[in-house]
N, C-alpha and C positions, 0 to 999 in steps of 0.2 A: 504494500499499499504506500501511496505517495504521501508527501507532507500535506497537512491541512484537510486530508480526507477523513470524513467522519465514518465511524464504524458502527453499525447497528448492534447493539448487544443483546437485544430481545427482552430487556427489562421494561420497556415502556416509559423509561424516564427519559427527560430531555436534559441537554447540556445546560450548564450554569448560566450562559449568556443568553441562550434561547429562552430559559425559563424566565430570566430578569426581563428581557424583552417583552415576553408575553404578559407578565405582571404589569410593567409600565404601560403597555397598550391598553389592557384592561383598565387601569386607573384613569387613563386619559379618556376611554370611552365612557365609563360610568360617571366621570366627573362632567363631562360634557352633557350627557343625558340629565344628570340632576341639576347641573347648572341652568339647562334650558328649561326645566321645569320651575326652577325658582326664579328665573329671569336674572341670573348673575353669572359671572365668568369664575369657575373654580379651578384652582391650579393644584397640582400635586405638590406634596410635601418632598422636596429635593433632598432634605437633610435626613430622611427616614432610615436610609441605610447606615448612615454613620451614627445617628442618634437613637435608632430603634424605635421611632415614633410611628404615629398613625400615618396613613396614606394621604389623608387630607385634614388640615386643622383650620381651614378657611371658614368654615361654617360655625358661627358663634355658638358655643355650649356644646358642640359635637366633635368627637374624634372619629373619622371615618375610616374603616379598614376595607380594603377591596381584595377580593380572591378570584382567581380565574383558573380553576382546577376541574379535571375530570373526576377526581376521586375527592368526594366530599369529607371534610374533617371539621364539620361545623362547631362541635364543642371546644375543640382546641382553638379554632379561630376565634370563637367568641371569647374565650379566657385571654387570648392575646388582645383582642379589641378592648377588653375591660381593663387590662394591665395599662395599655397605651393611653386610654381614655383618663385613667386615674393619674397617670403622669401629667397629663394635660389639664387636669381639673374640669374634665368635660364628660359628656355622656357617651358611651360607646354606640356605634352603629357599624354593622357588618353588611357589606354588599358583595354577593357572589353569584357567580353562574358557571355551568359548563357549556360546551359548545352546542350550539343550536338550541340553547334554552334562554329563557328571559332572566333578567336580573332578579334576584330574591333579596330581601332585606331583613335582617334581624335589627329590630329597633329596641333600644332600652326603654324600660318601663320604670321600674323600682327596684332597688337593691341590685341583684344580679340577675333580674328577670328581663325578659325580652318578649317581643311580639313579632310574629313572622308576617311579612306583607311583601309588596311590590315595590318597585323603584318610585312609583307614583305614591304609595303610602309613605315611603321615606320622606319624600319631599313634603308631603302634608304634614307629617310629624314635626319636620323642621320649621315649616311655615307656620304652624299653629302653635308651636311650643308644646306640643303634646308629650305627656310623660306618663 
């Protein structure tokens, strides 16, 4: 095999760079959609990899975590979102989807509880200050 040629391992996992690109693209996609619903432009938290923070901190009171994975790990993702929100003194929100599926939101309610909804529900929770 030549240099720079990727070799399939059969594990179904993707390379680190490809995975990071997929995650960054998902963040841009969901923040554009959510921003369109809210009537604002939302940007990614570009310091998240260094500081381990949420994917978006631009929505007052919310720390938004975005996941784009085929294998769902919602409880682990929710714990991560809660940790990051606590660091930011904000409420956690998790937005995730698999290929060819719509975005799903886990929206913080009280304590460590959440409510599942759509991206539209997430925008409504932000807009109305719903808890």
